[in-house]
N, C-alpha and C positions, 0 to 999 in steps of 0.2 A: 111357143118355142121352149124346149126343155132346158132347165138350169143345171141339170145333173151333169157332173164331169164324167168324161169317158174313162174307162179303166187305165188306158195308157197315160192319160194326163195325171191321174192320181198317183200312178207309179213314179212319174217324173217329179211330182211335188214331194213324194216321200223320199225319193233319192236326194233331192235338193236339201231337204231338212236334215237327212243323215249326214250329208257332206258338211252342212253348216255346223251341225252339232260336233262333228269330228274336228273341224277347224277351231271351234271354240275351246274344245278340250285340249287341243294342242297348244293353243295360246295360253291357257291357264297353266298347263304343265311347264311351258317355257318360262312363265313368270315365276313359278315356284323354284325352278332350277336357278334362275338369276338371283332370287332372294337367298338361296342356299350358298351360292358362290360368294355373294357380298358378305354373308355372315361368316363364312370360312376365312375370307380375306381379312375381315375385321379382327377375328380371333387370332389369325396369324400375325397381324400387325401388333396386337397387344402382347402376344407371346414374344415376339421379336424385341419389343421395347423392354419387357421384363428381363429377357436374356442379356440384353446390352447392359442394363443396370447392374445385374448380378455380376457380369464379367468385370465391369468397371470397379465395383466394390471389392471384388476379389483381388484385382490387380493392385488397387490402392492399399488394401490390407497387406498384401505380400510385399510390396515395395517399401512401405513405410517402416514396418518392423518396430522393435522396441526403440523408443526415443532415447537418445543419449542424454546423460545428465547435463543440464544447462550450466554454462559458466559465463562469467562476466568479467570484464576488466575493471580496474579500479574506478570507482565512481566518486566524483567530488561533491555529489548532492547528498547531504545527510538524510537518513530515513528516520521518521518518527518511531521511537521504540519505547515501550513501557519500561520504566526503570523503578527500582527501589534501592535506597542506600543500603550498603552492606559493608560491615567491618568484621573481619574474623575475630573470634574470641581468642583468649590467651591460653586455652587449654593445651594447645599443641603448636609446635614450630613448623611452619610451612617450608617446603623445599624451595631453595633458591639455586637450583642446579640446572644444567642443560638437560634436554630430553634424551632418552625416554624416561618417563616417570612411572614407577611401579606402584602397586597398592601399599598402603601403610601396613606394617606388621601388626599393629594394634589399631583397629579402626575407631574404637570408642572415643578417645580424646579428640580426634579430628571431626567426628560426627557432632560432638558437643560444641566444638569451636565453630561449626557451621550453623549452630542454633537449631539442630534437628534432633529428633528422638528416635530411639531404636524401637521398632514395632515388632510384635511377635509374628506377624504375617503381613502380606500385601493388603493394602486398603484400596478398594476399587470404587469408592463412592465418586471420586474425581480421578479420571484416568485419561491421560493423553501423552504424546511423545514429541520431543524436539530432537534435532540432530546437531552434532558438533563435529566440525572438521578443524584439525590443527595442522598447519603447513609451515614447516621450518626449512628455509633455504631450498624450497622446491620439493621437499620430501614430507610425506604424511607421517604424523606422530600418532601412534595408536592410543585410543582410549581403552583402558583395560576393562575386561569383563569382571563382574561381581563387585564393581565399585558400589559402595553404599550398603554392603552386607557386612555383618559381624560374623567372622568365621574363626573357629578355634578347633585345632586338631582335625582340620578337613570337614568340620561339621558347621552348618549354618545355624547361628543362634539368634539372628534378628536381621531386620532390614529397615532402611529408611525410605521416606517418600521419594527421594531422588536416588536412582540406582541404574545400573547397566546389567544386562544379561549376557552380552557378548562384546566383541571388539568392533562392532559396526559403527559405533559413534552415536547410536540411538540412546537418548536419555529418557528413561521411563519416569513419568511423574504420576504417582499413584498415592492419593491422599484421602484421608477421611473428611477433609474440609477443603473448600475452594479458596485456598490461601495462595498468595504470590510466593514463588520460589525463584531464586536468582542463580545466575551462572556462578557468582562468587561462592554461594553455598556449595554448589557442586564441586568446584575446584578445592574448596577448603576440606570437604570430606575426602577428597582425593589426596590431600596433603600437599598441594601445589599452590604456590603464590600466584595471584592474578590481580592486576591493577592497571591503572593508566600507564601505558608504555612498558609493561613488564609481564612476563609469563615465565614462571620458574626462575631460572638464572639468566634469562634473555631479557635485555633491556634496550632502550633507545640510545645506543652508544655505537661509536666506531662506524658510522654510516649505515647502521641497521635500525629497523624500526618495527614495532608491533602495530599491525593494522587490523581493525575489527570490522567485520561485515555481517549484516543481518539480512537474510533473503537477497543476498547479492549486492546490497547497497552499504556504503560506508557508514559506520557508527563512530562518532567522534568522542563519546563520553567514556566513563569508566566501565570497562567490560564486565566487572564484577557486579554491576548494578542492573544488568539486563535481566528482565523478568522472562522466564521461560514460557513459551506459548506453544499451542498445538501446531505441529508440522512446521515449526520454525527451523530455518537453516542458519546456523551460526558458524562463521568461519573466522578463525584466528590465524592470521598470516604474519610470519616474521621473516624478514630478509632485507636486502640492500634497499636503501631509499631510492636508488636509481632504477629499480626494477618495477615494472607494472604488474601488480598481482593478478593472477588468474584464479578465481575462487568459484566454488559452486554457488548458484543462486537458489537451487531447490534440492530436495532429496526425495527420491522415490521410496516412500515408506511401504512396507509389506501390506498387502491387501487386508483391510480391517483395522489397521493401526491408526 
C-alpha cells in the first residue's frame, strides 16, 4: 500500500499550515498592539501626574505671593540676648528731646563718645546687618541715612563700623575685627540718649513706657547693652502702658544681605 499523499491532501495540509501561520501572526500583532496601548496609557498617566503637580505648584505660588512682615503682640517671656555693658563717653551731650532726631551737625564727638573710630573706608572683613524699628505712640520714627559718616561741606570724610546708608532702619556692621557692637553705641553716634526706660526725651512717666523687643520677644534689660547680631530685629516701642504693643518680629532683608 503506498504511503505517498495525494496532491489534493498535500494542498489541504498546505492550506491548513498557511491558515495556522496567519492566525499566529495575527495573535502576535494583537499582543504588540496591546503592549503599545499599555505603554501609551502609562505614559499618559505619568504626564497627567506631572501636569497636576505643576498646576498645584503654580497655584500655590500665585496665591501665596510675598509674605507680609510678621508681627507679634507683647510677650511676657524674656528672650536670651547677648549683651555688653555700655556707658556713653563725655565727649558730647546726647539729645533728651522727643523725636524725630536728626544727625549731629558734627559727628566726630559723638563717634568718640560711642567708643568708635573714624575709618577712611568701609572695612568688610566682618560684614552683617541688623534692623531697628522705633515706634512712638503708634507712629514710626525714621532712622536717618548716613548715620556714622563724617561729612563736611557735603563731602564724606570718614565712616564708622556702625552706619546707615538709607532710612530703612538697616544698621550696617562692617568691621576689620569680629568685635561686639551695641545698640547703645549706635544711638550715641546718632546723638540720642538710650537707656532703661528712656529714649531721647521719652521716659517711663505719665502712664507711658518704653518697651524693648528683640526678634519679637520682650527684652527686659538695658537696651543700650544689646549686642547687634546678623539679621536681628530690634523694636523700641513707646506708648501707654495700657496698650498692647504690635511690633515686627522679623525683617525681610534684601537678597544677599
